[in-house]
C-alpha positions as CSV (number, residue, x, y, z in Angstrom):
1,M,100.5,-45.3,-1.9
2,W,96.8,-46.6,-1.7
3,K,96.4,-44.7,1.4
4,K,97.5,-41.6,-0.4
5,I,95.2,-42.2,-3.3
6,G,92.3,-42.9,-0.9
7,L,93.0,-39.6,0.8
8,I,93.0,-37.7,-2.4
9,I,89.7,-39.3,-3.5
10,L,88.2,-38.5,-0.2
11,T,89.5,-34.8,-0.4
12,V,87.9,-34.5,-3.9
13,V,84.6,-36.0,-2.7
14,V,84.5,-33.6,0.4
15,V,85.4,-30.6,-1.8
16,F,82.8,-31.6,-4.4
17,F,80.0,-31.9,-1.7
18,I,81.0,-28.5,-0.1
19,A,80.9,-26.7,-3.4
20,T,77.6,-28.2,-4.5
21,I,75.9,-27.7,-1.2
22,T,77.2,-24.1,-1.0
23,V,75.7,-23.4,-4.4
24,T,72.5,-24.9,-3.2
25,I,72.4,-22.7,0.0
26,L,73.4,-19.6,-1.7
27,Q,70.3,-19.7,-4.1
28,K,68.5,-16.4,-3.4
29,T,64.8,-15.9,-3.9
30,K,63.7,-13.8,-7.0
31,Q,60.3,-13.1,-5.5
32,P,59.8,-9.4,-4.6
33,E,58.6,-8.5,-1.1
34,V,55.0,-7.2,-1.1
35,K,52.2,-6.5,1.1
36,K,48.9,-8.4,0.7
37,V,46.1,-6.1,-0.5
38,A,42.4,-6.3,-0.1
39,V,40.2,-4.8,-2.9
40,A,36.6,-4.0,-2.0
41,I,34.7,-5.0,-5.0
42,D,30.9,-5.5,-5.4
43,E,31.3,-9.2,-6.0
44,D,27.8,-10.1,-6.9
45,K,27.6,-7.3,-9.4
46,A,30.9,-8.2,-11.1
47,L,29.9,-11.9,-11.2
48,N,26.6,-11.0,-12.9
49,H,28.5,-9.0,-15.5
50,L,30.7,-11.9,-16.2
51,S,27.7,-14.2,-16.4
52,Q,25.9,-11.9,-18.9
53,S,28.9,-11.6,-21.1
54,I,29.0,-15.4,-21.5
55,T,25.5,-15.4,-23.1
56,F,26.7,-13.7,-26.3
57,Q,27.9,-16.3,-28.7
58,T,30.9,-14.6,-30.1
59,I,32.2,-17.6,-31.8
60,S,35.2,-17.5,-34.2
61,Y,35.4,-20.0,-37.0
62,D,38.5,-20.7,-39.2
63,D,36.1,-20.1,-42.1
64,R,35.3,-16.5,-41.5
65,T,32.3,-16.7,-43.7
66,K,30.6,-18.8,-40.9
67,I,31.0,-16.1,-38.4
68,N,27.7,-14.5,-37.2
69,F,28.7,-11.0,-36.2
70,K,25.4,-10.0,-34.6
71,P,26.4,-11.4,-31.2
72,Y,29.7,-9.3,-31.5
73,D,27.5,-6.2,-32.0
74,E,25.4,-7.1,-29.1
75,F,28.4,-7.9,-26.9
76,L,29.9,-4.4,-27.6
77,S,26.6,-2.8,-26.8
78,F,26.5,-4.8,-23.6
79,L,29.9,-3.4,-22.6
80,E,28.8,0.2,-23.4
81,K,25.6,-0.1,-21.2
82,T,27.4,-2.0,-18.5
83,Y,30.3,0.4,-18.1
84,P,29.1,3.8,-18.9
85,H,31.7,5.4,-16.6
86,V,34.4,3.8,-18.5
87,Y,33.1,4.9,-21.8
88,D,32.5,8.5,-20.5
89,E,36.0,8.9,-19.1
90,L,38.2,7.0,-21.5
91,D,38.6,7.6,-25.2
92,V,37.2,4.8,-27.1
93,K,38.0,3.8,-30.7
94,H,36.6,0.7,-32.6
95,I,39.2,-0.8,-34.9
96,N,38.0,-2.8,-38.0
97,D,34.4,-2.6,-36.5
98,Y,34.7,-5.3,-33.7
99,S,38.0,-4.7,-31.9
100,V,38.1,-1.9,-29.3
101,V,40.9,0.4,-28.0
102,F,40.4,2.3,-24.8
103,K,42.8,5.1,-23.8
104,W,42.9,6.3,-20.2
105,K,44.7,9.6,-20.2
106,G,47.6,9.6,-17.7
107,Q,49.3,12.4,-15.8
108,S,52.7,12.2,-17.5
109,S,54.2,11.6,-20.9
110,D,56.0,8.4,-19.8
111,A,55.6,5.4,-22.1
112,P,52.1,3.9,-21.6
113,I,51.2,0.3,-20.9
114,G,48.7,-2.0,-22.6
115,L,46.3,-4.5,-20.9
116,M,45.1,-7.1,-23.6
117,A,42.3,-9.5,-23.9
118,H,40.0,-10.9,-26.5
119,Y,36.2,-11.7,-26.4
120,D,35.8,-14.2,-29.3
121,V,35.5,-17.8,-28.2
122,V,36.0,-21.2,-29.8
123,P,33.0,-23.3,-30.9
124,V,31.6,-26.1,-28.9
125,A,32.5,-29.4,-30.6
126,K,29.5,-31.0,-32.3
127,G,28.0,-33.8,-30.3
128,T,29.4,-32.7,-26.9
129,E,26.7,-30.4,-25.9
130,K,25.0,-33.1,-23.9
131,N,28.2,-33.7,-21.9
132,W,28.0,-30.1,-20.4
133,E,26.8,-29.9,-16.9
134,Q,25.6,-26.4,-17.7
135,P,24.7,-25.1,-21.1
136,P,27.9,-23.6,-22.7
137,F,26.5,-20.1,-23.2
138,S,24.3,-20.0,-20.1
139,G,26.6,-18.1,-17.8
140,I,25.0,-19.8,-14.9
141,I,26.3,-18.9,-11.5
142,D,26.2,-21.6,-8.8
143,D,27.6,-21.8,-5.4
144,K,31.1,-22.1,-6.6
145,Y,31.4,-21.4,-10.4
146,V,30.4,-19.3,-13.3
147,W,29.8,-21.7,-16.3
148,G,30.3,-21.3,-20.0
149,R,32.4,-20.7,-22.9
150,G,34.7,-17.6,-22.3
151,T,34.8,-17.9,-18.6
152,L,38.5,-19.0,-18.9
153,D,39.3,-17.9,-22.5
154,D,39.0,-15.0,-22.5
155,K,35.9,-12.9,-21.7
156,V,37.1,-13.2,-18.3
157,G,40.0,-11.0,-19.2
158,V,37.8,-8.3,-20.8
159,I,35.5,-8.2,-17.9
160,S,38.2,-8.3,-15.2
161,I,40.0,-5.5,-16.8
162,L,36.8,-3.3,-17.2
163,E,35.7,-4.1,-13.7
164,A,39.1,-3.0,-12.3
165,V,39.1,0.3,-14.3
166,N,35.6,1.1,-13.4
167,H,36.4,0.5,-9.7
168,L,39.4,2.8,-9.9
169,L,37.4,5.5,-11.7
170,A,34.8,5.4,-9.0
171,E,37.5,5.9,-6.4
172,G,38.9,8.9,-8.3
173,H,42.2,7.3,-9.4
174,K,44.2,8.3,-12.5
175,P,47.1,6.6,-14.0
176,A,50.6,8.2,-14.0
177,Q,51.0,7.4,-17.7
178,D,48.6,6.6,-20.4
179,L,46.9,3.2,-20.1
180,Y,45.5,1.4,-23.1
181,L,43.0,-1.4,-23.0
182,L,43.3,-3.6,-26.1
183,F,40.4,-5.9,-26.8
184,G,40.7,-8.1,-29.9
185,H,37.8,-10.1,-31.6
186,D,39.5,-12.8,-33.5
187,E,42.3,-14.1,-31.4
188,E,41.1,-17.7,-31.6
189,I,41.8,-17.7,-35.5
190,G,44.9,-15.8,-35.4
191,G,44.2,-12.2,-34.6
192,D,44.7,-10.9,-38.1
193,E,41.6,-8.8,-38.3
194,G,41.8,-7.7,-34.6
195,A,45.1,-7.5,-32.9
196,A,47.1,-7.0,-36.0
197,K,44.7,-4.0,-37.0
198,I,45.0,-2.5,-33.6
199,V,48.8,-2.7,-34.0
200,A,48.6,-0.9,-37.3
201,Y,46.5,1.8,-35.6
202,L,49.1,2.3,-32.9
203,E,51.8,2.4,-35.5
204,K,50.0,5.1,-37.4
205,E,49.4,7.1,-34.3
206,G,53.0,6.8,-33.2
207,I,52.1,5.0,-30.0
208,H,54.9,2.9,-28.4
209,L,54.1,0.9,-25.3
210,R,56.4,0.1,-22.4
211,Y,54.8,-3.3,-22.2
212,V,51.6,-5.2,-22.9
213,L,50.2,-7.8,-20.8
214,D,48.0,-10.5,-22.6
215,E,46.5,-13.8,-21.5
216,G,48.8,-16.8,-21.2
217,G,50.2,-18.3,-18.2
218,V,48.0,-18.8,-15.1
219,I,48.5,-19.8,-11.5
220,V,48.7,-23.6,-11.1
221,E,49.3,-26.2,-8.4
222,D,51.7,-29.1,-8.3
223,M,53.6,-27.8,-11.4
224,M,57.0,-28.3,-10.1
225,P,58.5,-31.0,-7.9
226,G,59.7,-29.8,-4.5
227,V,57.5,-26.6,-4.6
228,S,54.5,-26.7,-2.2
229,E,53.2,-23.3,-3.3
230,S,51.1,-22.6,-6.4
231,I,53.2,-21.2,-9.2
232,G,52.2,-18.1,-11.3
233,V,53.8,-18.6,-14.7
234,I,54.4,-15.4,-16.7
235,G,54.9,-15.9,-20.4
236,I,58.0,-14.1,-21.6
237,A,57.8,-15.6,-25.1
238,E,55.5,-17.9,-27.1
239,K,56.5,-20.7,-29.4
240,G,56.0,-20.3,-33.1
241,S,53.8,-22.5,-35.2
242,A,55.0,-23.9,-38.4
243,N,54.1,-26.8,-40.7
244,A,56.3,-29.2,-42.5
245,T,54.7,-30.8,-45.6
246,L,56.3,-34.2,-46.5
247,T,55.6,-35.3,-50.1
248,V,56.4,-38.6,-51.7
249,E,55.7,-39.2,-55.4
250,G,56.0,-42.4,-57.5
251,S,54.3,-44.8,-59.8
252,G,50.8,-46.0,-58.9
253,G,49.3,-49.1,-60.3
254,H,46.8,-51.8,-59.0
255,S,47.0,-52.8,-55.4
256,S,47.3,-56.4,-56.3
257,Q,50.9,-55.8,-57.5
258,P,52.5,-53.5,-55.0
259,K,56.2,-52.6,-54.8
260,D,58.1,-53.4,-51.6
261,V,58.0,-49.7,-50.8
262,T,55.0,-47.7,-51.8
263,T,54.6,-43.9,-51.7
264,L,52.4,-44.2,-48.6
265,G,54.8,-46.7,-47.0
266,R,57.8,-44.4,-47.5
267,L,55.8,-41.5,-46.2
268,A,54.9,-43.6,-43.1
269,H,58.5,-44.5,-42.5
270,A,59.5,-40.8,-42.5
271,I,56.8,-40.0,-40.0
272,S,57.9,-42.8,-37.9
273,A,61.5,-41.6,-37.9
274,L,60.5,-38.1,-36.9
275,E,58.3,-39.3,-33.9
276,E,61.1,-41.7,-32.8
277,T,63.9,-39.3,-33.1
278,Q,62.3,-35.9,-32.2
279,F,64.1,-32.6,-32.4
280,P,67.0,-32.0,-29.9
281,S,66.0,-30.8,-26.5
282,D,67.8,-28.4,-24.1
283,I,67.3,-26.3,-21.0
284,Q,67.7,-22.9,-22.5
285,G,66.1,-19.4,-22.9
286,P,62.8,-19.0,-20.9
287,T,63.0,-22.6,-19.6
288,K,66.4,-21.9,-18.1
289,E,65.1,-18.7,-16.5
290,M,62.1,-20.6,-15.2
291,F,64.4,-22.8,-13.1
292,T,66.3,-19.9,-12.0
293,Y,63.2,-18.4,-10.4
294,V,61.8,-21.6,-9.1
295,T,64.8,-23.3,-7.7
296,P,65.3,-21.1,-4.7
297,E,61.6,-22.1,-3.7
298,M,62.2,-25.8,-3.8
299,S,62.8,-28.2,-0.9
300,F,66.4,-28.8,-0.2
301,G,66.7,-32.1,-2.1
302,Y,65.3,-30.8,-5.3
303,R,67.0,-27.4,-4.9
304,Y,70.4,-29.3,-4.7
305,V,69.6,-31.0,-8.0
306,F,68.3,-28.0,-9.9
307,A,71.0,-25.6,-8.5
308,N,73.7,-27.9,-9.9
309,Q,72.5,-28.3,-13.4
310,W,76.0,-28.8,-14.7
311,L,76.0,-32.1,-13.0
312,F,72.3,-33.2,-13.0
313,K,71.2,-31.7,-16.4
314,P,70.8,-35.1,-18.1
315,I,68.6,-36.2,-15.1
316,I,66.5,-33.1,-15.3
317,K,66.0,-33.4,-19.0
318,S,65.0,-37.0,-18.6
319,I,62.3,-36.0,-16.0
320,L,61.1,-33.2,-18.3
321,L,60.9,-35.3,-21.4
322,D,58.8,-37.8,-19.5
323,K,55.6,-35.8,-19.9
324,P,54.3,-33.9,-23.0
325,A,53.7,-30.7,-21.2
326,T,57.1,-30.4,-19.8
327,A,58.8,-31.8,-22.9
328,A,57.2,-29.0,-25.0
329,V,59.2,-26.3,-23.1
330,T,62.5,-28.0,-24.0
331,R,62.3,-28.3,-27.7
332,T,60.4,-27.8,-30.9
333,T,57.6,-30.4,-31.0
334,I,56.5,-32.6,-33.8
335,A,52.8,-33.5,-34.3
336,P,51.6,-35.3,-37.5
337,T,48.1,-33.9,-38.1
338,V,47.0,-34.4,-41.7
339,L,47.6,-37.4,-44.1
340,T,46.5,-37.3,-47.8
341,A,47.0,-40.1,-50.2
342,G,44.8,-42.4,-52.2
343,D,41.1,-42.3,-52.7
344,K,40.3,-45.9,-53.8
345,T,41.1,-49.0,-51.9
346,N,42.5,-51.0,-54.9
347,I,44.7,-48.3,-56.5
348,L,48.2,-47.4,-55.2
349,P,48.5,-43.6,-54.6
350,E,50.9,-41.9,-57.0
351,K,51.4,-39.1,-54.4
352,A,51.2,-39.1,-50.6
353,T,51.6,-36.1,-48.3
354,A,51.7,-35.5,-44.6
355,T,51.5,-32.3,-42.7
356,I,53.6,-32.1,-39.5
357,N,52.7,-29.3,-37.2
358,M,55.6,-27.9,-35.1
359,R,55.5,-25.6,-32.2
360,V,58.8,-23.8,-32.5
361,I,61.2,-22.7,-29.6
362,P,63.2,-19.6,-29.7
363,G,66.4,-20.0,-31.7
364,D,65.0,-22.5,-34.3
365,T,64.4,-21.1,-37.8
366,L,62.3,-22.5,-40.6
367,D,65.5,-23.2,-42.5
368,S,67.1,-25.0,-39.5
369,L,63.9,-27.1,-39.0
370,K,63.9,-28.2,-42.6
371,K,67.5,-29.2,-42.5
372,E,66.8,-31.2,-39.2
373,I,63.8,-33.0,-40.8
374,E,65.8,-34.0,-43.8
375,K,68.6,-35.2,-41.6
376,I,66.2,-37.3,-39.4
377,I,64.3,-38.8,-42.4
378,D,67.5,-39.4,-44.4
379,D,65.5,-40.1,-47.6
380,N,66.0,-38.0,-50.7
381,Q,62.8,-39.4,-52.1
382,V,60.8,-37.4,-49.4
383,Q,60.4,-33.8,-50.3
384,V,60.2,-31.3,-47.4
385,H,58.6,-27.9,-47.4
386,V,58.4,-25.8,-44.3
387,E,56.4,-22.6,-43.6
388,G,55.0,-20.8,-40.7
389,E,56.0,-18.5,-37.9
390,V,59.1,-18.8,-35.6
391,A,59.0,-18.1,-31.9
392,S,58.3,-14.7,-30.6
393,S,61.0,-12.5,-29.2
394,V,61.8,-13.0,-25.5
395,S,60.9,-10.3,-23.2
396,K,63.1,-9.1,-20.2
397,T,62.7,-10.2,-16.7
398,D,65.3,-7.9,-15.1
399,N,63.2,-4.8,-15.6
400,A,60.5,-2.8,-13.7
401,A,57.6,-4.2,-15.9
402,F,58.3,-7.8,-15.1
403,K,58.6,-6.9,-11.3
404,E,55.3,-4.9,-11.4
405,I,53.5,-8.0,-12.7
406,Q,55.1,-10.2,-10.1
407,Q,54.1,-7.8,-7.3
408,A,50.5,-7.7,-8.4
409,I,50.3,-11.5,-8.5
410,L,51.9,-11.9,-5.0
411,A,49.8,-9.2,-3.5
412,T,46.6,-10.7,-4.6
413,H,47.2,-14.4,-4.5
414,D,48.2,-16.3,-1.3
415,N,50.9,-19.1,-1.2
416,T,52.1,-18.3,-4.7
417,V,55.6,-18.0,-6.3
418,T,56.1,-16.3,-9.7
419,T,58.4,-17.5,-12.6
420,P,58.9,-16.6,-16.3
421,Y,58.2,-19.4,-18.8
422,I,57.6,-20.0,-22.5
423,M,54.1,-20.3,-23.6
424,I,53.5,-23.3,-25.8
425,G,50.3,-22.0,-27.4
426,G,49.7,-18.7,-29.2
427,S,48.2,-15.4,-28.3
428,D,47.6,-11.9,-29.7
429,A,50.6,-10.7,-28.0
430,K,52.9,-11.9,-30.9
431,H,51.4,-9.1,-33.0
432,Y,52.7,-6.3,-30.6
433,Q,56.4,-6.9,-30.7
434,D,57.1,-4.0,-32.8
435,V,55.0,-1.5,-30.8
436,A,56.0,-2.6,-27.2
437,D,59.4,-2.9,-25.5
438,D,58.2,-6.1,-23.9
439,T,55.2,-8.5,-24.3
440,Y,54.1,-10.6,-21.3
441,R,51.4,-13.3,-21.2
442,F,49.6,-13.9,-17.9
443,L,45.9,-14.4,-17.1
444,P,45.6,-13.7,-13.3
445,I,43.5,-16.7,-12.4
446,A,44.1,-19.7,-10.2
447,M,43.4,-22.6,-12.5
448,E,41.6,-25.8,-11.4
449,K,43.9,-28.9,-11.9
450,D,41.9,-29.9,-15.0
451,G,41.2,-26.2,-16.1
452,L,43.5,-26.4,-19.2
453,E,41.4,-29.3,-20.5
454,R,38.2,-27.3,-19.9
455,M,39.5,-24.1,-21.5
456,H,38.7,-25.2,-25.1
457,G,36.9,-28.3,-24.1
458,T,33.7,-29.4,-22.3
459,N,32.4,-27.8,-19.1
460,E,34.5,-24.6,-19.3
461,R,34.0,-22.7,-16.0
462,I,35.8,-20.4,-13.6
463,E,35.7,-20.5,-9.7
464,K,34.0,-17.4,-8.5
465,Q,36.9,-16.5,-6.2
466,A,39.4,-16.9,-9.0
467,F,37.4,-14.2,-10.9
468,I,37.3,-11.8,-8.1
469,D,41.1,-12.2,-7.5
470,A,41.6,-11.5,-11.2
471,I,39.9,-8.1,-10.7
472,S,42.0,-7.5,-7.6
473,F,45.2,-8.3,-9.7
474,Y,44.3,-5.7,-12.4
475,V,43.4,-3.0,-9.7
476,T,46.7,-3.6,-8.0
477,L,48.7,-3.6,-11.2
478,I,47.2,-0.4,-12.4
479,K,47.6,1.3,-9.1
480,N,51.2,0.4,-9.0
481,N,51.4,2.5,-12.1
482,M,49.7,5.6,-10.5
483,N,51.1,8.6,-8.7
């Protein structure tokens, strides 16, 4: 009897390993075959153009009354002087004074595509100027880098696209279908006066785009265990941004006679409960697709784990939740950011409020978030109000548009694989959902390991070769859409 049971167990184990290993072996790459291309660009000239663009202090402030628009005018004049061929050959329209739409007339009536970027930048945090190795608006070029605010976010996008179009015009190319260049001026503060106004113009003109490509994902190293190549992450959606306001009201009084639970204490307990519990996590949507693309490129051990998620999903989730950057792609995140209560040290506050910023994954709604918060807090004395934006729609990956972007990345960047992902920040692309079949988010630069910290922080810079490769990417992408 025991021998028979042992044989059954052995058989089950053997079948299990054969099945799981077969699934692992049958993982097929989702990377399209491409030929590497070399684009002959006047590199010094292009680098100087990027350098000059950085010197214009096109700074966006949340308080729009603080914005100095003189550098914006100067920057737009710089573009016109620097790219006269582009301005002569393409139709140019200024939207709301400072955003710009270029139309490059194509040879057919096929649905056009749009290449997006923005030229406003975030301020340099007060007191950090002395920490910059090069002045933040110097545009200094050294042996390896171009320095300054906008080299990563996102004058690099504007200049790369214009350099690519200028190059193709000089070679006599013409797109198969209309190509739009869509440059916003206030992305850093939401895009309501830039991208949103461009979209209103496109709607008025009856222009619908096959897809748009905005900034977003980049090419990064050491992103995924078991993958030795760099990974180009293409955003197919972006998380929404919503705020939950928690309010507790009660009696005040003198601090010498506090109740066991004060308004501020009750609020603190609610915040603590939210941070301890967090929203549910899952591997779904764009994150699930990301693993579908990356798993075939992994070393065998990791491929075995990720190819058999039905078995190893708890382990995978545990690994992802261990780091904030990867945890963020599995769930709506919770970040307490603002606390308001008393204003005198010896008076108990009658009202205490806290703002919880949430970055919302696809599928979560404002109503479902409110209910989940109330469930976690489990205190009817804490009033919850939620407002903001849910996640964007999710763009397709099984279409020609996504493959074209993949091909352009692989043709211009060595030792790289591509994958969809969900962008955890925001971009102007969210405004284009109603005027484009799909919205993608990818900035074609190989990012330094600490590049994301530099992007809105101190010592923003870009490697010179990364900028040149970005131009090559846009040249290749546009040529793929030419007859």
